[in-house]
C-alpha positions in Angstrom: -0.1 23.3 49.0 0.3 25.3 46.1 2.7 23.6 44.2 1.2 19.9 44.9 -1.8 21.1 43.0 0.2 22.3 40.6 1.9 18.9 40.5 -1.0 17.1 40.4 -2.6 19.3 37.7 0.6 18.7 35.2 0.2 14.8 35.8 -3.3 15.1 34.7 -2.4 17.5 31.8 0.7 15.1 30.5 -1.6 11.7 30.8 -4.7 13.6 29.1 -1.9 14.2 26.2 -0.3 10.7 26.1 -4.0 9.5 26.2 -5.1 11.6 23.2 -1.9 10.8 21.2 -2.2 6.8 21.8 -5.6 7.4 20.7 -4.6 8.9 17.1 -2.1 6.4 16.2 -2.6 3.2 15.2 -0.6 0.1 15.9 1.4 -2.2 14.1 0.3 -6.3 15.4 2.9 -9.0 14.3 0.1 -12.0 14.1 1.1 -15.7 12.9 -1.2 -18.1 10.9 -1.1 -21.8 10.4 -1.8 -21.4 6.2 -3.4 -25.0 5.6 -2.4 -24.5 2.4 0.5 -24.0 2.2 1.3 -27.9 4.0 3.0 -30.6 2.1 5.1 -28.4 -0.1 8.1 -30.5 -1.8 10.6 -27.8 -0.6 9.8 -28.0 2.9 8.6 -24.7 3.5 7.3 -24.0 7.2 3.1 -23.4 6.6 3.0 -20.9 9.3 3.4 -17.3 8.2 4.2 -14.2 9.8 1.4 -11.4 9.3 1.7 -7.9 10.4 -1.8 -6.0 10.2 -2.3 -2.3 11.1 -5.3 -1.3 13.2 -6.0 2.3 12.7 -6.4 4.5 15.3 -9.2 3.7 18.1 -9.5 0.3 17.1 -9.2 -1.0 20.8 -11.8 1.7 21.8 -15.0 1.6 19.2 -15.5 -1.7 19.3 -18.9 -1.4 17.3 -16.8 0.3 13.7 -15.6 -2.3 11.3 -13.5 -1.3 9.1 -12.2 -2.0 5.2 -9.0 -3.9 4.6 -5.8 -3.5 1.9 -4.2 -6.1 1.4 -0.2 -5.6 0.9 1.9 -7.6 -0.8 5.6 -7.5 -1.0 8.1 -8.1 -3.9 11.0 -10.6 -4.3 12.8 -9.5 -0.9 13.7 -12.9 0.3 14.3 -13.2 4.1 13.0 -9.7 5.1 9.9 -10.0 3.5 6.9 -8.7 4.7 9.3 -6.6 6.9 10.0 -4.7 4.0 6.7 -2.2 5.0 7.9 -1.2 8.5 12.0 -1.1 7.9 12.5 2.6 7.4 16.4 2.6 7.0 16.6 -0.5 4.4 14.5 -2.0 1.1 11.7 0.7 0.5 12.7 3.2 3.3 9.2 3.5 4.6 6.9 2.5 7.8 3.1 1.7 6.6 2.3 2.5 10.4 3.7 6.2 10.3 2.1 6.8 6.9 -1.6 5.5 7.7 -1.0 7.2 11.0 -0.2 10.7 9.2 -2.7 10.5 6.3 -5.8 9.3 8.5 -4.7 11.8 10.9 -4.8 14.6 7.9 -8.4 13.7 7.2 -7.1 12.0 3.7 -7.9 8.4 3.9 -10.5 6.7 6.1 -9.1 5.0 8.9 -8.7 0.5 7.5 -6.8 -2.2 8.0 -3.9 -2.8 6.2 -3.0 -6.7 6.4 0.9 -7.9 5.0 1.5 -11.3 4.9 4.6 -13.2 4.3 4.8 -14.4 0.7 8.3 -15.3 0.9 10.0 -19.1 0.0 13.0 -20.8 0.1 13.5 -19.3 -3.1 13.1 -15.7 -2.4 9.5 -15.5 -3.4 6.4 -17.3 -4.0 4.6 -15.1 -6.6 1.7 -15.8 -4.6 0.8 -19.0 -7.3 -0.7 -22.4 -6.4 2.3 -24.6 -6.7 2.7 -28.5 -5.9 6.3 -27.5 -5.2 6.1 -24.3 -3.0 2.3 -24.6 -1.7 -0.7 -23.2 -2.8 -0.2 -19.6 -2.7 -3.3 -18.3 -4.0 -5.2 -20.3 -1.9 -3.7 -19.2 1.1 -4.0 -15.3 0.3 -7.5 -15.6 -1.0 -8.8 -18.1 1.2 -7.2 -19.1 4.4 -5.7 -15.8 5.2 -8.9 -13.8 4.0 -11.1 -15.9 6.3 -8.7 -15.7 9.2 -8.2 -12.0 8.8 -12.5 -11.6 8.6 -12.9 -14.1 11.6 -10.1 -12.3 13.8 -10.6 -8.7 13.4 -13.2 -6.2 12.7 -13.2 -6.4 9.2 -16.5 -5.5 6.4 -16.3 -8.9 5.3 -17.1 -8.3 1.6 -15.4 -7.4 -1.5 -16.6 -4.4 -2.2 -14.7 -3.6 1.3 -11.1 -5.1 0.4 -8.6 -3.9 -1.5 -5.6 -5.5 -2.7 -2.2 -4.0 -3.6 1.6 -5.2 -4.6 4.8 -3.6 -5.3 6.7 -5.6 -8.4 6.2 -9.3 -7.7 3.2 -8.3 -5.1 2.1 -6.3 -7.6 1.9 -9.3 -10.1 0.5 -11.4 -6.7 -2.4 -8.0 -6.4 -3.5 -8.0 -10.1 -3.6 -11.5 -11.0 -5.4 -12.6 -7.3 -8.1 -9.1 -8.1 -8.7 -10.5 -11.5 -9.6 -14.2 -10.4 -11.6 -13.6 -7.2 -13.7 -10.1 -7.7 -15.7 -12.0 -5.2 -13.5 -11.9 -2.5 -11.2 -8.3 -3.7 -13.3 -5.5 -5.2 -10.5 -2.7 -6.0 -6.7 -3.5 -7.1 -3.3 -1.9 -6.8 -0.1 -2.8 -8.4 2.9 -0.5 -8.1 5.8 -1.0 -10.5 4.4 -4.5 -10.8 6.6 -7.2 -13.1 5.6 -10.3 -14.7 2.9 -8.9 -16.4 4.2 -9.5 -19.8 6.3 -12.7 -19.6 7.5 -14.0 -22.3 10.8 -16.4 -21.8 11.8 -16.5 -25.1 12.4 -12.9 -24.8 14.4 -12.7 -21.3 18.6 -13.2 -21.3 19.0 -16.6 -21.9 22.3 -16.5 -19.6 20.3 -16.0 -16.3 17.9 -19.2 -17.6 21.5 -21.2 -18.2 22.8 -19.8 -14.6 19.7 -21.0 -13.1 19.6 -24.3 -14.6 22.9 -25.1 -13.4 22.1 -24.5 -10.1 22.4 -28.0 -8.3 22.0 -27.3 -4.4 20.7 -24.5 -2.0 23.7 -23.6 -1.3 24.1 -22.3 -4.2 21.2 -20.9 -4.8 22.7 -18.0 -2.1 25.1 -17.3 -4.4 23.6 -17.2 -7.3 22.6 -13.4 -9.3 19.1 -12.0 -8.3 17.4 -13.0 -11.8 18.9 -16.3 -11.9 16.9 -16.7 -8.2 14.2 -14.7 -9.7 13.9 -17.6 -12.5 13.7 -20.3 -10.6 11.6 -19.3 -8.2 8.7 -18.4 -11.3 9.7 -22.1 -12.5 8.8 -23.4 -9.0 5.7 -21.8 -9.0 4.2 -21.7 -13.1 6.4 -24.9 -13.9 6.6 -26.9 -11.0 7.4 -30.8 -11.6 8.1 -33.4 -8.8 9.9 -36.1 -10.1 12.9 -33.0 -10.8 14.6 -32.5 -7.6 15.9 -30.7 -5.6 14.1 -27.9 -7.3 11.0 -29.7 -8.6 11.0 -27.2 -11.3 11.5 -27.2 -15.7 12.6 -24.2 -17.2 11.1 -23.0 -20.3 14.5 -23.0 -22.1 15.8 -26.1 -23.1 19.5 -27.0 -23.0 22.1 -25.5 -24.9 19.3 -22.8 -25.3 17.3 -24.7 -28.1 13.6 -25.6 -27.3 12.8 -29.6 -26.5 9.4 -30.8 -25.1 10.0 -29.9 -21.9 11.2 -26.5 -22.0 7.9 -26.1 -24.5 5.2 -26.9 -22.5 7.0 -25.0 -19.4 6.8 -21.9 -21.2 3.0 -22.6 -22.0 2.7 -23.0 -18.5 4.5 -19.7 -17.6 2.2 -17.8 -20.0 -0.3 -19.5 -18.7 -0.1 -17.4 -15.5 1.1 -14.4 -17.5 -2.0 -11.5 -17.2 -1.3 -10.1 -20.3 -2.6 -13.4 -21.8 -4.9 -13.6 -18.6 -7.4 -10.6 -19.5 -9.4 -12.0 -22.2 -9.9 -15.1 -20.4 -10.9 -12.9 -17.2 -12.7 -9.9 -18.9 -15.8 -10.7 -17.1 -14.0 -10.6 -13.5 -12.4 -7.2 -14.3 -15.8 -5.4 -15.4 -17.1 -6.2 -11.6 -14.0 -5.0 -9.6 -14.7 -1.2 -8.6 -11.4 -0.3 -9.4 -8.1 -1.3 -11.2 -5.0 1.3 -10.9 -1.6 0.5 -11.7 1.6 2.6 -11.9 5.6 2.3 -13.0 8.2 4.5 -13.0 10.6 5.9 -15.7 13.9 4.8 -15.5 12.9 1.2 -14.6 12.7 -1.9 -17.7 9.4 -2.8 -16.5 8.2 0.6 -18.1 7.2 -1.0 -21.7 5.4 -4.5 -20.3 3.8 -1.8 -18.3 2.5 0.0 -20.7 1.6 -2.6 -23.2 -0.9 -4.1 -19.8 -2.5 -0.7 -20.1 -3.0 -0.5 -23.9 -4.5 -4.3 -23.8 -7.2 -3.1 -21.1 -8.0 -0.4 -23.6 -8.6 -2.4 -26.2 -10.8 -4.6 -24.4 -12.4 -1.6 -23.0 -11.2 -2.4 -19.4 -11.3 1.3 -17.4 -8.2 1.5 -15.2 -5.8 3.8 -14.1 -2.5 4.0 -15.3 0.2 6.7 -14.3 4.1 7.3 -15.1 6.1 8.5 -12.2 10.1 9.8 -12.2 12.3 7.4 -10.4 13.5 3.9 -9.9 12.1 0.3 -9.2 12.1 1.0 -5.3 13.1 4.6 -4.6 9.5 6.3 -5.0 7.5 2.9 -3.4 6.8 5.2 -0.1 5.5 8.2 -1.8 2.9 6.1 -3.9 1.8 4.7 -0.9 1.3 7.7 0.8 -0.1 9.9 -2.4 -1.4 7.5 -4.6 -2.3 4.0 -3.4 -4.3 4.6 0.0 -6.2 7.4 -1.6 -7.1 5.4 -4.2 -8.7 2.5 -1.8 -10.3 5.3 0.3 -12.0 6.6 -2.1 -12.9 3.2 -4.1 -13.8 1.1 -1.2 -16.7 0.7 0.5 -16.8 1.7 4.4 -19.0 1.7 7.3 -21.3 4.3 7.6 -22.1 5.6 10.9 -25.6 6.0 12.0 -25.4 10.1 11.5 -24.5 9.8 7.7 -26.8 6.7 7.2 -29.4 9.0 8.2 -28.6 12.0 6.5 -28.3 9.6 3.4 -31.8 8.4 3.6 -33.2 11.8 3.5 -31.6 12.8 0.3 
């Protein structure tokens, strides 16, 4: 009898420990959304998009609690797309779930939901831009996705409680979308953000020429990284339904000489460049609760990101800018843990408990 008693006691203690550990860990859901904004794109990409969603600890138990949300946009990653946030041994070498659990358990950030959509396409990346060629990605992220998340999950459905962040192409998307939609996002963080100061005439013409020489989708797979990037840029920023199979025009003419079509394409690229957009959207930028971005000291993007910071200073837009030691990808996991998520925890508005609300009323 004594042994049976101790066995039962051990089982109860073990079960309590398992339940406690489970309550202290969040979870990642692989959801899917049918994106109306992506229907009818000319390259035939599916409007059904994978969305990874991190739900914080006790989400299922504390059913009256609503959460702030951070939308996390991935870079130009091709097939693995939003999976880069959860693959520890590839790409960015991180697992967003483990990172969030660690930060929340340590009390370094408030519990929040993290939404990670698949922003890839047949070219390798959408650049989160509306395009007749690739679909209306800006509308998908800001309208379809936000509406879906607010309807299905317990969010705080207001701009002050939504943040948007991203790496590289994702940083570009985050900054541009926050700049254009302060009614949807209250704060933004871009890490190693590309394309802030995108002058086609200053870029290596060899990659434009390589991209322009590609004639089939089979050749896209064999092209260099930069040629594929420029092809994706053209599909997003200078689409043309009369130019199959990629339905895009390049900002560099034949033999690297400018022609009318190329000049028109270059103007459209610049119109999608945040450096050129900030004056137009200065009033929107002022409405944001927080703007932050960073760059490593060992990547070519550093000069354009420094210039972007200087431009914001000149038009008196408050922001935080930091340079760190590293390359384009090797510190992304660290930045998310030590900078990005703490930034949103400080900047966004979270639900107050009744106890805290009563305390605030007495102050």
